[in-house]
Structures are given as C-alpha cells and as structure tokens.
C-alpha positions in Angstrom: -0.7 48.2 43.0 -2.1 51.4 41.2 -3.7 50.9 37.8 -0.9 52.9 36.1 1.7 50.7 37.6 -0.1 47.6 36.4 -0.4 49.0 32.9 3.3 49.9 32.8 4.3 46.4 34.0 2.2 44.8 31.3 3.8 47.0 28.6 7.2 46.1 29.9 6.4 42.4 29.9 5.2 42.6 26.3 8.4 44.4 25.2 10.5 41.8 26.9 8.6 38.9 25.3 8.9 40.6 21.9 12.6 40.9 22.2 13.1 37.2 23.0 14.1 35.0 20.1 11.5 32.6 19.0 12.0 29.0 19.8 12.8 26.7 16.9 9.9 24.6 15.6 10.0 21.1 16.7 11.1 18.4 14.2 7.6 17.0 14.1 6.3 20.4 12.9 8.7 20.5 10.0 7.1 20.5 6.6 7.6 17.7 4.1 6.5 17.0 0.5 6.8 14.2 -2.0 9.1 16.2 -4.4 11.6 19.0 -4.3 14.0 19.9 -1.5 11.6 18.6 1.2 10.7 15.4 -0.9 11.1 11.9 0.3 14.8 11.7 -0.5 15.3 14.2 2.3 12.8 12.9 4.8 15.4 11.0 6.9 17.2 14.3 7.6 14.4 15.6 9.7 12.7 12.2 10.5 15.4 9.6 11.2 12.9 6.7 11.1 12.3 7.3 7.4 15.8 6.1 6.8 15.6 3.2 9.2 14.3 -0.4 9.2 10.9 -1.9 8.7 9.9 0.8 6.2 6.7 0.8 4.1 5.5 0.5 1.4 7.0 -2.6 -0.2 6.7 -4.7 -3.3 4.8 -7.9 -2.7 6.5 -10.7 -4.7 6.6 -14.4 -4.5 10.2 -14.7 -3.1 9.1 -13.1 0.2 5.7 -14.6 0.6 4.9 -17.4 3.2 1.5 -18.9 3.8 0.3 -18.7 7.4 -2.7 -20.9 8.2 -3.2 -18.9 11.5 -4.2 -15.8 9.6 -8.0 -15.9 10.0 -10.6 -13.5 8.4 -10.9 -10.1 10.1 -14.2 -8.8 11.5 -15.2 -5.3 10.8 -17.2 -3.9 13.7 -19.1 -0.6 13.6 -18.1 0.1 10.0 -21.6 1.0 8.9 -21.7 4.6 9.9 -25.1 6.3 10.3 -26.1 8.6 7.5 -27.6 10.8 10.2 -24.2 11.6 11.6 -21.6 13.9 10.0 -17.9 13.1 9.7 -15.1 15.5 9.0 -13.4 15.4 5.6 -10.1 17.4 5.4 -7.5 18.4 2.9 -4.3 18.2 5.0 -1.9 19.2 2.2 -0.8 15.6 1.6 -4.1 13.8 1.0 -7.8 13.9 1.6 -8.6 12.5 5.0 -11.9 11.3 6.6 -12.0 11.2 10.4 -13.6 8.0 11.8 -15.2 7.2 15.1 -13.3 5.0 17.7 -16.2 2.6 18.1 -15.5 1.5 14.6 -12.9 -1.3 15.0 -11.4 -4.5 13.7 -11.4 -7.8 15.5 -9.2 -10.8 14.7 -5.8 -9.3 15.8 -4.2 -9.8 19.2 -5.6 -6.5 20.4 -8.6 -4.4 19.6 -7.7 -1.8 17.0 -10.1 1.2 16.8 -10.4 3.4 13.7 -9.1 6.9 13.5 -9.1 8.0 9.9 -8.9 6.9 6.2 -7.1 8.6 3.3 -5.9 7.9 -0.2 -2.8 7.9 -2.4 -2.8 8.4 -6.2 -0.8 9.3 -9.2 -1.6 11.9 -11.9 -3.7 12.0 -15.1 -0.7 11.3 -17.4 0.5 8.4 -15.3 -2.4 6.9 -13.2 -0.3 4.5 -11.2 -0.3 5.9 -7.7 -0.6 2.9 -5.3 2.0 2.7 -2.6 2.3 -1.0 -2.4 3.1 -2.9 -5.6 2.5 -6.5 -6.5 5.3 -8.2 -8.5 6.6 -4.7 -9.4 3.3 -3.4 -10.7 1.5 -0.3 -9.4 -2.2 0.0 -9.1 -4.1 3.2 -9.9 -4.5 4.3 -6.3 -4.6 3.0 -2.7 -6.9 3.5 0.3 -5.6 3.3 3.9 -7.9 2.8 6.9 -5.8 3.6 10.0 -6.5 2.0 13.4 -4.8 2.3 16.7 -4.4 -0.2 19.5 -7.1 0.9 21.9 -6.4 -1.9 24.4 -3.1 -0.3 25.2 -3.3 3.4 24.2 -5.9 6.2 24.6 -5.6 7.6 21.1 -3.8 7.3 17.7 -1.3 10.1 18.5 -0.1 8.2 21.6 0.0 4.9 19.8 1.7 6.1 16.7 5.3 5.6 18.0 4.6 2.6 20.2 5.2 -1.0 19.4 2.2 -2.6 17.8 0.5 0.8 18.1 -1.1 0.9 14.7 -2.9 -1.4 12.3 -3.6 -0.2 8.7 -5.9 -1.8 6.2 -4.7 -1.2 2.6 -7.0 -1.5 -0.4 -5.5 -1.5 -3.9 -7.6 0.4 -6.4 -7.7 -0.3 -10.2 -9.6 1.4 -13.0 -12.8 -0.2 -14.0 -16.5 0.3 -13.4 -18.1 3.2 -11.5 -18.0 2.7 -7.7 -20.9 4.4 -5.8 -19.4 3.8 -2.4 -16.1 5.6 -3.3 -18.2 8.4 -4.8 -19.6 9.1 -1.3 -16.1 10.6 -0.7 -15.3 11.8 -4.2 -18.5 13.8 -4.6 -17.3 16.1 -1.8 -13.8 16.8 -3.0 -14.7 20.2 -4.4 -15.4 21.4 -0.8 -11.9 20.6 0.4 -10.0 21.8 -2.7 -7.3 23.6 -0.8 -5.0 22.8 2.1 -6.8 23.3 5.4 -10.3 23.3 4.1 -12.8 21.0 5.8 -16.3 19.7 5.2 -18.7 17.5 7.0 -20.1 14.5 5.0 -22.8 12.0 6.0 -21.8 8.6 7.2 -22.0 5.5 5.1 -20.9 1.9 5.2 -17.1 2.0 5.2 -17.0 -1.8 4.7 -18.3 -1.1 1.1 -14.9 0.4 0.4 -13.3 -3.0 1.0 -12.8 -5.6 -1.8 -14.5 -8.9 -2.2 -13.0 -11.9 -0.4 -11.4 -9.8 2.4 -10.2 -13.1 4.0 -7.4 -13.1 1.4 -4.7 -10.7 2.4 -0.9 -10.0 2.9 0.3 -9.3 6.4 3.7 -7.8 7.5 5.2 -5.4 10.0 6.2 -2.0 8.6 5.9 1.7 9.1 3.9 4.8 8.3 4.4 5.7 4.7 4.7 9.4 5.6 6.9 11.3 8.1 7.7 10.5 10.8 7.7 7.0 9.3 7.4 5.3 12.7 8.0 1.5 12.3 4.9 0.6 14.4 2.4 -0.5 11.8 0.8 -4.0 11.4 -0.1 -4.0 7.7 -3.0 -5.9 6.1 -2.9 -5.4 2.3 -6.0 -7.0 0.7 -5.1 -9.3 -2.2 -8.0 -8.4 -4.4 -8.4 -4.8 -5.7 -11.5 -2.7 -5.9 -12.5 -0.7 -9.0 -13.4 2.9 -9.6 -14.2 4.4 -13.0 -11.8 6.5 -15.1 -13.9 9.6 -14.4 -13.7 9.0 -10.6 -9.9 8.5 -10.8 -9.5 11.6 -12.8 -11.6 13.6 -10.3 -9.3 12.4 -7.5 -6.2 13.3 -9.5 -7.3 16.8 -10.5 -9.6 18.1 -7.7 -7.1 18.9 -4.9 -4.2 21.2 -4.1 -1.3 20.9 -1.7 -1.4 24.6 -1.0 -3.7 27.1 0.7 -6.3 28.9 -1.4 -4.4 32.2 -1.2 -1.0 30.7 -2.1 0.5 32.6 -5.0 2.1 29.4 -6.3 -0.6 26.7 -6.1 0.6 23.1 -6.4 -1.7 20.3 -7.5 -2.0 17.3 -5.2 -0.7 14.6 -7.4 1.7 11.6 -7.1 1.3 11.6 -3.3 2.7 8.1 -2.9 6.0 6.9 -1.4 8.3 4.7 -3.4 8.7 1.1 -2.3 11.3 0.5 0.4 14.0 -2.1 1.1 12.5 -5.2 2.7 15.4 -6.0 5.0 15.0 -9.8 5.0 11.4 -9.6 6.4 8.7 -12.1 5.4 5.2 -11.3 4.2 2.7 -13.8 5.5 -0.4 -14.6 3.4 -3.8 -15.8 4.5 -4.2 -17.6 1.2 -2.3 -20.5 -0.2 -3.7 -21.3 -3.6 -1.7 -18.7 -5.5 1.6 -19.7 -3.9 0.9 -23.4 -4.2 -0.2 -22.9 -7.8 3.1 -21.1 -8.6 5.1 -24.0 -7.1 2.9 -26.5 -8.8 3.3 -24.8 -12.2 7.0 -24.7 -11.7 7.0 -28.4 -10.9 4.9 -29.3 -13.9 7.1 -27.2 -16.1 10.1 -29.1 -14.8 8.5 -32.5 -15.4 7.4 -31.4 -18.9 11.0 -30.4 -19.7 12.3 -33.8 -18.5 9.6 -35.6 -20.6 10.4 -33.6 -23.7 14.1 -34.2 -23.4 13.6 -37.9 -22.8 11.4 -38.2 -25.9 13.9 -36.4 -28.0 16.8 -38.6 -26.8 14.6 -41.8 -27.4 13.7 -40.7 -30.9 17.3 -39.8 -31.7 18.4 -43.2 -30.6 15.7 -44.8 -32.7 16.8 -42.9 -35.8 20.3 -44.1 -35.4 19.1 -47.7 -35.2 16.9 -47.2 -38.2 20.0 -46.0 -40.2 21.7 -49.3 -39.5 18.6 -51.3 -40.6 18.8 -49.7 -44.0 21.8 -52.0 -45.0 20.7 -55.6 -45.6 23.2 -58.4 -45.1 22.5 -61.8 -46.6 24.8 -64.9 -46.8 26.3 -65.7 -50.2 24.8 -68.5 -52.3 26.7 -71.6 -53.4 26.9 -70.3 -57.0 28.4 -67.0 -55.9 31.0 -68.8 -53.8 32.0 -71.0 -56.7 32.2 -68.1 -59.1 34.5 -66.2 -56.8 36.7 -69.3 -56.5 
C-alpha cells in the first residue's frame, strides 16, 4: 500500500476513534471519600459490599467476646527489613501507605499470609480520636493496619482481596504518650508525600517495632476491608495492648498530608480518615486472653456476693433491734404485799 494511503487510513482511524463515546469508568475506579457526597454513607451505592454483612471496623465490648484457648501467639517472619533496601511510601489520597515485601509474613494462621502494605488512620488536631476499632465504645488516637494476603492460595493481594480467607490484617491501636522512634521512621518522611500521588523511598527498618508489647494478647474476628470495596474477606487480629506516640508525632500525622493533588485549586486536608464502627450481625470476637474476661465475671460474682452479705447483715441487725425493743420492758411477778394491798 502506498505511503499516502497508509497515512490517510491512519488519519481516518483516529477520527473514528475520537468520535466514539468513551466507555464508562468501572465501579472499582469510582472515587470515594470519608465525607461529602462520596462519603461513607454513600459507599454502598457504588460498592454493594459496604452495605453488606461482616463489615469492619467494630466495637470490641464484653458482650461479644469469647475466650478461645486455641489462639496461639503469631510469629512475625521477615519483619526486620534491611536498612540498605528502599521501600515505597505513597500518599494515595486516603492515607499514607508503605509497600512491604512478600517475604515478610506471619505464621500461626491456617495459611501463610505474606505482607503487602501498611497504612494508618487518624482523626484531627481538635479531636484526636481517629482509630477505626473501638474498645467498649472508646476511640484511640490512631490505628495502624499491616495488610497480608493468603500467599498459599493466591499470587498477590489484588487477586486475594475478594476471595474467602484472602486477607489477614494486623491492627495496632495507638494512644498519645511518649515519643516513639520506630513510628518516626515513617513520620519523618511525611513531608515528601504531602499531596495525593506523591511518592518517596525510605530505608527499611524493623516493622515488628511498630507492634505493641505482649502481642500474644489479641482479638480475632472475621470482617471486611474498612475502605471500598469493603470486601468481607479479612481475618482481623486486633492487638489488645496499644502503642504510644507523642503528641507532636500525632499532630504531624494529622496536619502533614492532603487528600488532593498539589495543583488542586481546592486543597483538602487528610483528616478523619477512619470509618465508623459497623453492625456486628451476631458474630463473636474470639480472644487469645482470658484474664480480662474472667476478671470481669469474677468481679460481677464478687459484687453479687457482697450485695447478698450486706442485705443479710442489714436484715439480721433489723431483727436484733426489734428484739432489743422488747427487752426494754421488764416484767416481774407481784410480791405478797402488793397482792394483799390490791385485795
């Protein structure tokens, strides 16, 4: 075919393609936010699972807890990342995310779960209570999620995310307290990912240092992703004991980032990026620890016994007082002289 004919055909093809209507964006590409018209109250319109069963986060309270002696301590393999390697830190418009290598994994579950990323959720400077899970109705300052996928069954996290038992997430509750040098290995780089889409490489460090003390104590339940598409495919491990970061560190997290791109004319701060607690739908939360639950039951039993004892003592004393009133009147037989006088 002559060169001019090829050129004409190419131009015609471009014109035809230009005139074709663009395909609608897939649902999974739809935008979502925590507030406004695309906020969490509207998530279920575009992501049906967000309005379905087994949703997370939840409130962890005594009525739904059940001790399970089979819940053994988890083992954290490959968590000590080499400082000679660089790992990608990203502002994805919803949180700050650190990519993790798949040779980092947890053992102690029915399958091997390999790491894929970690991210955080937080509140705002005026209301620093941004954890997703709550304990007896109380929020913590922030929450860390370390996301893993079932690498025995699936090749990657994307494939596993909508599969049964596809994901396992470790949740760390964060409270305000002393300075935490391990968390600062993330926070000190936030200025490099200030706006949505910005990325930076940071040196590796021991991710296990982000976990709390006594990791053998945890809550376990089946739930969902806490962000769209809210797939109910997550095995949650929420550690019982929180970690601490300083007020300055928390403030840096709450003020450093934006949900919008750098050139956006209406910048929005990245604050309050946590989902509200969801209905529990008659599920149970299993605990690896018993002392707290047994202590609560024991205290309730002791309180009941104390009430019975106090009431018994009160009734006994009341009865004794009545008998004492009768003893105040002394009866004695009349003498012979008194009898004759009355005669």
